[in-house]
C-alpha positions as a Markdown table, in Angstrom:
| # | Residue | x | y | z |
|---|---|---|---|---|
| 1 | Met | 50.4 | 97.2 | 87.8 |
| 2 | Glu | 52.3 | 100.4 | 87.3 |
| 3 | Pro | 54.0 | 101.6 | 90.4 |
| 4 | Leu | 52.6 | 104.8 | 92.0 |
| 5 | Ala | 56.0 | 106.5 | 91.7 |
| 6 | Asn | 55.8 | 106.2 | 87.9 |
| 7 | Lys | 52.1 | 107.4 | 87.8 |
| 8 | Ile | 52.9 | 110.7 | 89.6 |
| 9 | Arg | 56.3 | 111.3 | 87.9 |
| 10 | Pro | 56.4 | 114.9 | 86.7 |
| 11 | Glu | 56.7 | 115.6 | 83.0 |
| 12 | Thr | 57.9 | 119.2 | 83.2 |
| 13 | Leu | 60.2 | 121.2 | 85.3 |
| 14 | Asp | 57.3 | 123.2 | 86.6 |
| 15 | Asp | 56.1 | 120.1 | 88.5 |
| 16 | Phe | 59.5 | 118.9 | 89.5 |
| 17 | Val | 60.4 | 119.1 | 93.3 |
| 18 | Gly | 63.9 | 119.7 | 94.6 |
| 19 | Gln | 67.4 | 120.2 | 93.1 |
| 20 | Asp | 67.0 | 124.0 | 92.9 |
| 21 | Glu | 70.8 | 124.4 | 92.6 |
| 22 | Ile | 70.6 | 122.9 | 89.0 |
| 23 | Val | 67.0 | 123.4 | 87.9 |
| 24 | Gly | 65.9 | 126.5 | 89.7 |
| 25 | Lys | 65.4 | 129.8 | 87.9 |
| 26 | Glu | 68.3 | 130.6 | 85.6 |
| 27 | Lys | 70.2 | 127.5 | 86.8 |
| 28 | Pro | 72.3 | 125.5 | 84.3 |
| 29 | Leu | 70.2 | 122.4 | 83.7 |
| 30 | Arg | 66.9 | 124.4 | 83.5 |
| 31 | Lys | 68.4 | 126.7 | 80.9 |
| 32 | Ala | 69.7 | 123.8 | 78.9 |
| 33 | Ile | 66.3 | 122.2 | 78.9 |
| 34 | Glu | 64.5 | 125.4 | 78.1 |
| 35 | Asp | 66.9 | 126.3 | 75.3 |
| 36 | Arg | 66.8 | 122.7 | 73.9 |
| 37 | His | 70.6 | 122.5 | 74.2 |
| 38 | Leu | 72.1 | 119.2 | 72.8 |
| 39 | Phe | 74.8 | 117.8 | 75.1 |
| 40 | Ser | 75.6 | 114.7 | 77.1 |
| 41 | Phe | 75.7 | 114.8 | 80.9 |
| 42 | Ile | 75.8 | 112.8 | 84.1 |
| 43 | Leu | 73.5 | 113.1 | 87.0 |
| 44 | Trp | 75.3 | 112.2 | 90.2 |
| 45 | Gly | 73.4 | 111.8 | 93.5 |
| 46 | Pro | 71.8 | 109.4 | 95.9 |
| 47 | Pro | 68.8 | 107.2 | 95.0 |
| 48 | Gly | 65.3 | 108.6 | 94.7 |
| 49 | Val | 66.1 | 112.3 | 94.1 |
| 50 | Gly | 64.9 | 112.7 | 90.5 |
| 51 | Lys | 67.7 | 111.5 | 88.2 |
| 52 | Thr | 65.4 | 109.4 | 85.9 |
| 53 | Thr | 62.7 | 112.1 | 86.0 |
| 54 | Leu | 65.1 | 114.8 | 84.9 |
| 55 | Ala | 66.4 | 112.6 | 82.0 |
| 56 | Arg | 62.9 | 112.1 | 80.7 |
| 57 | Ile | 62.0 | 115.8 | 81.1 |
| 58 | Tyr | 65.2 | 116.7 | 79.1 |
| 59 | Ala | 64.3 | 114.1 | 76.3 |
| 60 | Asn | 60.7 | 115.4 | 76.2 |
| 61 | Ala | 61.9 | 119.0 | 75.8 |
| 62 | Leu | 64.0 | 117.9 | 72.8 |
| 63 | Asp | 61.2 | 115.8 | 71.4 |
| 64 | Ala | 63.8 | 113.1 | 71.2 |
| 65 | Arg | 63.7 | 109.3 | 70.8 |
| 66 | Phe | 64.2 | 108.2 | 74.4 |
| 67 | Tyr | 66.0 | 104.9 | 75.3 |
| 68 | Glu | 66.4 | 103.7 | 78.9 |
| 69 | Leu | 68.9 | 101.0 | 80.0 |
| 70 | Ser | 70.3 | 99.9 | 83.3 |
| 71 | Ala | 74.1 | 99.3 | 83.3 |
| 72 | Val | 73.5 | 96.4 | 85.7 |
| 73 | Ser | 72.0 | 94.3 | 83.0 |
| 74 | Ala | 72.8 | 96.1 | 79.7 |
| 75 | Ser | 75.5 | 95.0 | 77.3 |
| 76 | Lys | 77.4 | 96.4 | 74.3 |
| 77 | Asp | 74.9 | 94.7 | 72.0 |
| 78 | Asp | 72.1 | 96.7 | 73.6 |
| 79 | Ile | 74.0 | 99.9 | 72.9 |
| 80 | Arg | 74.7 | 98.8 | 69.4 |
| 81 | Arg | 71.0 | 98.2 | 68.7 |
| 82 | Ile | 70.2 | 101.7 | 69.8 |
| 83 | Val | 72.9 | 103.3 | 67.7 |
| 84 | Asp | 72.0 | 101.2 | 64.6 |
| 85 | Asp | 68.3 | 101.8 | 65.0 |
| 86 | Met | 67.7 | 103.6 | 61.7 |
| 87 | Asn | 64.0 | 104.5 | 61.5 |
| 88 | Leu | 63.6 | 106.4 | 58.3 |
| 89 | Leu | 60.2 | 107.7 | 59.5 |
| 90 | Asp | 61.7 | 109.0 | 62.7 |
| 91 | Gln | 64.9 | 111.0 | 62.4 |
| 92 | Arg | 64.7 | 112.6 | 65.8 |
| 93 | Gln | 67.7 | 112.9 | 68.1 |
| 94 | Lys | 68.4 | 109.8 | 70.1 |
| 95 | Val | 68.8 | 110.2 | 73.9 |
| 96 | Leu | 70.1 | 107.2 | 75.9 |
| 97 | Phe | 69.5 | 107.3 | 79.7 |
| 98 | Leu | 71.9 | 104.8 | 81.2 |
| 99 | Asp | 71.1 | 104.2 | 84.9 |
| 100 | Glu | 73.9 | 103.0 | 87.2 |
| 101 | Ile | 76.5 | 104.0 | 84.6 |
| 102 | His | 79.3 | 103.2 | 87.1 |
| 103 | Arg | 78.4 | 99.5 | 86.7 |
| 104 | Phe | 79.7 | 99.6 | 83.1 |
| 105 | Asn | 83.3 | 98.4 | 82.8 |
| 106 | Lys | 86.0 | 100.2 | 80.9 |
| 107 | Ala | 85.4 | 98.3 | 77.7 |
| 108 | Gln | 81.6 | 99.1 | 77.8 |
| 109 | Gln | 82.2 | 102.7 | 78.5 |
| 110 | Asp | 84.8 | 102.9 | 75.7 |
| 111 | Phe | 82.2 | 101.4 | 73.3 |
| 112 | Leu | 79.9 | 104.3 | 74.1 |
| 113 | Leu | 82.5 | 107.0 | 73.4 |
| 114 | Pro | 82.4 | 107.2 | 69.5 |
| 115 | Ser | 78.6 | 107.6 | 69.4 |
| 116 | Val | 78.7 | 110.2 | 72.1 |
| 117 | Glu | 81.6 | 112.0 | 70.5 |
| 118 | Ser | 80.0 | 112.1 | 67.1 |
| 119 | Gly | 76.6 | 113.2 | 68.4 |
| 120 | Lys | 74.8 | 110.1 | 67.2 |
| 121 | Leu | 73.8 | 109.6 | 70.8 |
| 122 | Ile | 73.1 | 112.0 | 73.6 |
| 123 | Leu | 74.1 | 110.2 | 76.8 |
| 124 | Ile | 72.5 | 110.9 | 80.1 |
| 125 | Gly | 74.3 | 108.8 | 82.8 |
| 126 | Ala | 72.9 | 108.4 | 86.3 |
| 127 | Thr | 75.2 | 107.3 | 89.1 |
| 128 | Thr | 75.2 | 107.1 | 92.9 |
| 129 | Glu | 79.1 | 107.0 | 92.8 |
| 130 | Asn | 81.6 | 109.8 | 92.2 |
| 131 | Pro | 82.0 | 109.8 | 88.4 |
| 132 | Ser | 85.6 | 111.0 | 88.8 |
| 133 | Phe | 86.4 | 107.5 | 90.0 |
| 134 | Glu | 83.8 | 105.4 | 88.1 |
| 135 | Val | 83.6 | 106.9 | 84.6 |
| 136 | Asn | 86.4 | 106.8 | 82.1 |
| 137 | Ser | 88.2 | 110.1 | 81.8 |
| 138 | Ala | 87.6 | 110.2 | 78.0 |
| 139 | Leu | 83.9 | 109.7 | 78.4 |
| 140 | Leu | 83.7 | 112.0 | 81.4 |
| 141 | Ser | 85.4 | 114.8 | 79.5 |
| 142 | Arg | 82.6 | 114.8 | 77.0 |
| 143 | Cys | 79.9 | 115.0 | 79.6 |
| 144 | Arg | 78.9 | 117.7 | 82.0 |
| 145 | Val | 78.3 | 116.6 | 85.6 |
| 146 | Phe | 75.3 | 117.8 | 87.7 |
| 147 | Val | 75.3 | 117.0 | 91.4 |
| 148 | Leu | 72.0 | 116.1 | 93.0 |
| 149 | Lys | 71.3 | 116.2 | 96.7 |
| 150 | Ser | 69.0 | 114.2 | 99.0 |
| 151 | Leu | 65.6 | 115.7 | 99.2 |
| 152 | Ser | 64.6 | 117.6 | 102.3 |
| 153 | Glu | 61.7 | 116.4 | 104.5 |
| 154 | Asp | 59.5 | 119.3 | 103.2 |
| 155 | Glu | 60.2 | 118.2 | 99.6 |
| 156 | Ile | 59.4 | 114.6 | 100.4 |
| 157 | Lys | 56.1 | 115.8 | 102.0 |
| 158 | Lys | 55.3 | 117.9 | 98.9 |
| 159 | Ile | 55.8 | 114.8 | 96.7 |
| 160 | Leu | 53.8 | 112.5 | 99.0 |
| 161 | Lys | 50.8 | 114.9 | 98.9 |
| 162 | Arg | 50.7 | 114.5 | 95.2 |
| 163 | Thr | 49.8 | 110.9 | 95.5 |
| 164 | Lys | 46.3 | 111.9 | 96.7 |
| 165 | Ile | 46.5 | 109.2 | 99.4 |
| 166 | Lys | 45.1 | 110.4 | 102.7 |
| 167 | Ile | 47.8 | 110.5 | 105.3 |
| 168 | Pro | 47.6 | 111.9 | 108.8 |
| 169 | Lys | 50.1 | 114.6 | 109.7 |
| 170 | Asp | 52.0 | 112.5 | 112.2 |
| 171 | Ala | 52.3 | 109.6 | 109.7 |
| 172 | Leu | 53.4 | 112.1 | 107.0 |
| 173 | Asp | 56.1 | 113.6 | 109.3 |
| 174 | Trp | 57.3 | 110.1 | 110.3 |
| 175 | Leu | 57.6 | 108.9 | 106.7 |
| 176 | Ala | 59.3 | 112.0 | 105.4 |
| 177 | Asn | 61.9 | 111.6 | 108.2 |
| 178 | Leu | 62.5 | 107.9 | 107.7 |
| 179 | Ala | 62.7 | 108.1 | 103.9 |
| 180 | Asn | 66.2 | 109.7 | 104.3 |
| 181 | Gly | 65.8 | 112.0 | 101.3 |
| 182 | Asp | 64.6 | 109.2 | 98.9 |
| 183 | Ala | 61.3 | 110.0 | 97.4 |
| 184 | Arg | 60.9 | 106.5 | 95.7 |
| 185 | Ile | 61.2 | 104.7 | 99.1 |
| 186 | Ala | 58.6 | 107.1 | 100.6 |
| 187 | Ile | 56.1 | 106.7 | 97.8 |
| 188 | Thr | 56.5 | 102.9 | 97.7 |
| 189 | Ala | 56.0 | 102.6 | 101.5 |
| 190 | Leu | 52.9 | 104.8 | 101.3 |
| 191 | Glu | 51.5 | 102.8 | 98.4 |
| 192 | Asn | 52.2 | 99.5 | 100.2 |
| 193 | Ala | 50.6 | 100.6 | 103.4 |
| 194 | Lys | 47.5 | 101.8 | 101.6 |
| 195 | Arg | 47.2 | 98.6 | 99.5 |
| 196 | Met | 47.9 | 96.2 | 102.4 |
| 197 | Tyr | 45.9 | 97.8 | 105.2 |
| 198 | Gly | 43.5 | 100.2 | 103.5 |
| 199 | Ser | 44.6 | 103.1 | 105.6 |
| 200 | Val | 47.8 | 104.9 | 106.4 |
| 201 | Thr | 49.0 | 105.1 | 110.0 |
| 202 | Ile | 52.5 | 105.1 | 111.5 |
| 203 | Ser | 52.1 | 101.4 | 112.5 |
| 204 | Asn | 51.0 | 100.4 | 109.0 |
| 205 | Leu | 53.9 | 102.4 | 107.5 |
| 206 | Lys | 56.4 | 100.7 | 109.7 |
| 207 | Ser | 55.4 | 97.3 | 108.3 |
| 208 | Ala | 55.3 | 98.6 | 104.7 |
| 209 | Phe | 58.7 | 100.4 | 105.2 |
| 210 | Glu | 60.4 | 97.1 | 106.3 |
| 211 | Gln | 59.1 | 95.4 | 103.1 |
| 212 | Val | 60.5 | 98.2 | 100.9 |
| 213 | Phe | 64.0 | 97.9 | 102.4 |
| 214 | Ile | 63.9 | 94.1 | 102.0 |
| 215 | Arg | 63.1 | 94.5 | 98.3 |
| 216 | Phe | 65.8 | 97.0 | 97.8 |
| 217 | Asp | 68.4 | 94.8 | 99.5 |
| 218 | Lys | 67.5 | 91.9 | 97.2 |
| 219 | Lys | 68.0 | 94.0 | 94.1 |
| 220 | Gly | 71.5 | 94.9 | 95.4 |
| 221 | Asp | 71.4 | 98.3 | 93.6 |
| 222 | Glu | 70.8 | 100.5 | 96.6 |
| 223 | His | 72.9 | 100.1 | 99.8 |
| 224 | Tyr | 72.6 | 103.6 | 101.2 |
| 225 | Asp | 70.7 | 102.4 | 104.2 |
| 226 | Thr | 73.5 | 100.0 | 104.9 |
| 227 | Ile | 76.4 | 102.4 | 104.2 |
| 228 | Ser | 74.7 | 104.9 | 106.5 |
| 229 | Ala | 74.5 | 102.3 | 109.3 |
| 230 | Phe | 78.2 | 101.4 | 108.6 |
| 231 | Ile | 79.4 | 104.9 | 109.0 |
| 232 | Lys | 77.3 | 105.7 | 112.0 |
| 233 | Ser | 78.5 | 102.5 | 113.7 |
| 234 | Met | 82.1 | 103.5 | 113.2 |
| 235 | Arg | 81.3 | 107.0 | 114.4 |
| 236 | Ser | 79.8 | 105.8 | 117.6 |
| 237 | Gly | 82.7 | 103.4 | 118.2 |
| 238 | Asp | 80.6 | 100.2 | 117.8 |
| 239 | Ala | 83.2 | 98.0 | 116.0 |
| 240 | Asp | 81.0 | 94.9 | 116.1 |
| 241 | Ala | 78.1 | 96.7 | 114.3 |
| 242 | Ala | 80.5 | 98.3 | 111.8 |
| 243 | Ile | 82.1 | 94.9 | 110.9 |
| 244 | Tyr | 78.6 | 93.4 | 110.6 |
| 245 | Tyr | 77.5 | 96.1 | 108.1 |
| 246 | Leu | 80.8 | 95.7 | 106.3 |
| 247 | Ala | 80.2 | 91.9 | 105.9 |
| 248 | Arg | 76.6 | 92.6 | 104.8 |
| 249 | Met | 77.8 | 95.0 | 102.0 |
| 250 | Val | 80.6 | 92.7 | 100.8 |
| 251 | Glu | 78.2 | 89.7 | 100.7 |
| 252 | Gly | 75.6 | 91.8 | 98.9 |
| 253 | Gly | 78.0 | 92.5 | 96.1 |
| 254 | Glu | 79.0 | 96.1 | 97.0 |
| 255 | Asp | 82.1 | 97.4 | 95.3 |
| 256 | Pro | 84.9 | 97.1 | 97.9 |
| 257 | Lys | 86.5 | 100.2 | 96.5 |
| 258 | Phe | 83.3 | 102.1 | 97.3 |
| 259 | Ile | 83.6 | 100.9 | 100.9 |
| 260 | Ala | 87.3 | 101.8 | 101.1 |
| 261 | Arg | 86.7 | 105.3 | 99.8 |
| 262 | Arg | 84.1 | 105.9 | 102.4 |
| 263 | Met | 86.7 | 104.8 | 105.0 |
| 264 | Val | 89.3 | 107.3 | 103.7 |
| 265 | Ile | 86.7 | 110.1 | 103.9 |
| 266 | Phe | 85.7 | 109.0 | 107.4 |
| 267 | Ala | 89.3 | 109.0 | 108.6 |
| 268 | Ser | 89.6 | 112.8 | 108.1 |
| 269 | Glu | 85.9 | 113.8 | 108.6 |
| 270 | Asp | 85.3 | 112.0 | 111.9 |
| 271 | Ile | 88.7 | 111.1 | 113.4 |
| 272 | Gly | 90.9 | 113.8 | 112.1 |
| 273 | Leu | 93.3 | 115.3 | 114.6 |
| 274 | Ala | 92.3 | 112.9 | 117.4 |
| 275 | Gln | 94.3 | 110.2 | 115.6 |
| 276 | Pro | 96.0 | 111.5 | 112.5 |
| 277 | Thr | 97.4 | 108.0 | 111.6 |
| 278 | Ala | 93.8 | 107.0 | 110.8 |
| 279 | Leu | 94.1 | 108.6 | 107.3 |
| 280 | Val | 97.3 | 106.6 | 106.7 |
| 281 | Val | 95.6 | 103.3 | 107.7 |
| 282 | Ala | 92.5 | 104.1 | 105.6 |
| 283 | Asn | 94.6 | 104.9 | 102.5 |
| 284 | Glu | 96.6 | 101.7 | 103.0 |
| 285 | Val | 93.4 | 99.7 | 103.2 |
| 286 | Phe | 92.2 | 101.3 | 99.9 |
| 287 | Arg | 95.6 | 100.4 | 98.3 |
| 288 | Ala | 95.3 | 96.8 | 99.6 |
| 289 | Val | 91.8 | 96.5 | 98.0 |
| 290 | Glu | 93.2 | 97.7 | 94.7 |
| 291 | Thr | 96.3 | 95.5 | 94.7 |
| 292 | Ile | 95.1 | 92.3 | 96.4 |
| 293 | Gly | 91.5 | 92.2 | 95.4 |
| 294 | Met | 88.7 | 90.2 | 96.9 |
| 295 | Pro | 88.0 | 88.0 | 98.7 |
| 296 | Glu | 91.3 | 88.3 | 100.6 |
| 297 | Ala | 91.0 | 92.1 | 100.7 |
| 298 | Gly | 88.0 | 91.6 | 102.9 |
| 299 | Ile | 90.4 | 90.9 | 105.7 |
| 300 | Asn | 92.1 | 94.3 | 105.1 |
| 301 | Leu | 88.8 | 96.0 | 105.1 |
| 302 | Ala | 87.8 | 94.4 | 108.5 |
| 303 | His | 91.2 | 95.4 | 109.9 |
| 304 | Gly | 90.7 | 99.0 | 108.8 |
| 305 | Val | 87.1 | 99.1 | 110.0 |
| 306 | Ala | 88.0 | 97.9 | 113.5 |
| 307 | Tyr | 90.8 | 100.5 | 113.7 |
| 308 | Leu | 88.6 | 103.4 | 112.6 |
| 309 | Ala | 85.7 | 102.4 | 114.8 |
| 310 | Leu | 87.9 | 102.2 | 117.9 |
| 311 | Ala | 89.9 | 105.4 | 117.2 |
| 312 | Ala | 89.2 | 108.6 | 119.1 |
| 313 | Lys | 87.0 | 111.1 | 117.2 |
| 314 | Asp | 87.5 | 114.8 | 116.4 |
| 315 | Arg | 85.6 | 116.7 | 113.7 |
| 316 | Ser | 87.3 | 120.0 | 114.3 |
| 317 | Ser | 89.3 | 120.1 | 111.0 |
| 318 | His | 86.2 | 119.1 | 109.0 |
| 319 | Asp | 84.1 | 121.8 | 110.7 |
| 320 | Ala | 86.9 | 124.4 | 110.4 |
| 321 | Tyr | 87.1 | 123.8 | 106.6 |
| 322 | Phe | 83.4 | 124.2 | 106.0 |
| 323 | Ala | 83.2 | 127.3 | 108.2 |
| 324 | Ala | 86.1 | 128.8 | 106.2 |
| 325 | Ile | 84.2 | 128.0 | 102.9 |
| 326 | Glu | 81.2 | 129.9 | 104.2 |
| 327 | Asp | 83.4 | 133.0 | 104.7 |
| 328 | Val | 84.9 | 132.6 | 101.3 |
| 329 | Lys | 81.4 | 132.5 | 99.8 |
| 330 | Arg | 80.3 | 135.4 | 101.9 |
| 331 | Tyr | 83.2 | 137.8 | 101.5 |
| 332 | Gly | 84.9 | 136.6 | 98.2 |
| 333 | Asn | 88.7 | 137.1 | 97.8 |
| 334 | Leu | 89.6 | 139.3 | 100.7 |
| 335 | Pro | 93.0 | 141.1 | 100.3 |
| 336 | Val | 95.9 | 139.0 | 101.6 |
| 337 | Pro | 97.9 | 140.9 | 104.3 |
| 338 | Met | 100.9 | 142.7 | 102.8 |
| 339 | Lys | 103.5 | 141.1 | 105.1 |
| 340 | Ile | 102.7 | 137.6 | 103.8 |
| 341 | Arg | 102.4 | 138.4 | 100.2 |
| 342 | Asn | 104.9 | 137.0 | 97.7 |
| 343 | Ala | 107.7 | 139.5 | 96.9 |
| 344 | Pro | 110.0 | 138.0 | 94.2 |
| 345 | Thr | 110.8 | 141.4 | 92.6 |
| 346 | Lys | 112.3 | 144.7 | 93.8 |
| 347 | Leu | 109.2 | 146.6 | 92.9 |
| 348 | Met | 107.0 | 144.3 | 95.0 |
| 349 | Lys | 109.3 | 144.7 | 97.9 |
| 350 | Glu | 109.2 | 148.5 | 97.5 |
| 351 | Leu | 105.4 | 148.3 | 97.6 |
| 352 | Gly | 105.6 | 146.7 | 101.0 |
| 353 | Gln | 104.9 | 143.1 | 100.1 |
| 354 | Gly | 106.6 | 140.7 | 102.5 |
| 355 | Lys | 107.8 | 143.5 | 104.7 |
| 356 | Asp | 108.3 | 142.7 | 108.4 |
| 357 | Tyr | 107.4 | 139.0 | 107.9 |
| 358 | Lys | 109.0 | 136.8 | 110.5 |
| 359 | Lys | 108.9 | 133.0 | 110.6 |
| 360 | Tyr | 106.7 | 131.6 | 113.3 |
| 361 | Asp | 105.1 | 135.0 | 113.9 |
| 362 | Lys | 102.2 | 134.6 | 116.3 |
| 363 | Glu | 100.2 | 137.4 | 114.7 |
| 364 | Ser | 97.1 | 136.3 | 112.7 |
| 365 | Phe | 97.7 | 136.1 | 109.0 |
| 366 | Leu | 94.0 | 136.2 | 108.2 |
| 367 | Pro | 92.7 | 139.0 | 106.0 |
| 368 | Glu | 91.9 | 142.2 | 108.0 |
| 369 | Lys | 88.1 | 141.6 | 107.8 |
| 370 | Leu | 88.5 | 138.2 | 109.5 |
| 371 | Lys | 91.1 | 139.1 | 112.2 |
| 372 | Gly | 90.4 | 137.1 | 115.3 |
| 373 | Lys | 88.2 | 134.5 | 113.5 |
| 374 | Glu | 88.8 | 131.0 | 114.8 |
| 375 | Tyr | 87.9 | 128.2 | 112.5 |
| 376 | Leu | 89.8 | 125.4 | 114.1 |
| 377 | Lys | 88.6 | 125.0 | 117.7 |
| 378 | Arg | 91.3 | 122.5 | 118.5 |
| 379 | Lys | 94.8 | 123.8 | 118.1 |
| 380 | Lys | 97.1 | 120.8 | 119.1 |
| 381 | Pro | 96.8 | 117.5 | 117.3 |
| 382 | Asn | 97.6 | 114.2 | 119.0 |
| 383 | Val | 100.9 | 112.8 | 117.7 |
């Protein structure tokens, strides 16, 4: 029986929900689809946010021959068959949607390159991992990358209402929250609750929701529920829980470099100035994973996880950075104060650039419009 998620999958952008940053009015992917622009691209984002749907909408707009593979199980022979598929009665452009493209090794990605470069194949890769790390630079340079975000609760609700399944407001709110931005999980849980119990309530959804997560764990393709628990356990200082979720990911086949990268991010995002050595430790764990490899590097990961979980936490540098970004977006490039401008020539000095600058001056060096602004609430790091 065809899954409900497939039955209600939108076929045009007019019915697509979410990702306004790339498919909203006058946004890049929408314009590419509307203009039938031929190019390869990669969709990077968490599960259940519309990557497969966007690939199909793009192929439909081109009236292309659409092929769909998962890099988890596909081989070079599968790619070769698609490239060599010469149907004299169908000369339309070939579009290959390769899900989980980060699962392809270097040799497999290299095999794709000539067909993408020549235009024989339009490639649409989908990945939950940062393509800068997981996609070969040669292939990545020939693809545009679009970043997709988790769906909001309101967007999840809008999608669930399209199922035509009757769902009380309290159950709808509960499911939209627990789906954590993943429309596929929400739809599947709703479908299971309706099929198993005949009606949808919060209690029925809880049972159905547990079954959905069990199935995803068995597939081994989606670990975002576990990585979320892993990060939150370290954030709260629960080293036992963090090590448990680490073991669960490792045993489930998660890429250890993926785990180590999350630890490097965590060291600056959540620990930051409270214990600056955390970033050094996290980077060394990442290096150990690269140089030693599994299974021995699991010990290095556990060492690092315990250290990060027990470390003091301080998000002030993280918060300061994003607060500054907001002002950059709001005000643009505000004039740099004259006294701290570069003055390598006599003319620049005559114009006042660099004048009266003193080392260790306590005066604010922010642009005039931002004088007195404090981004970093904490001024003295622990050393």
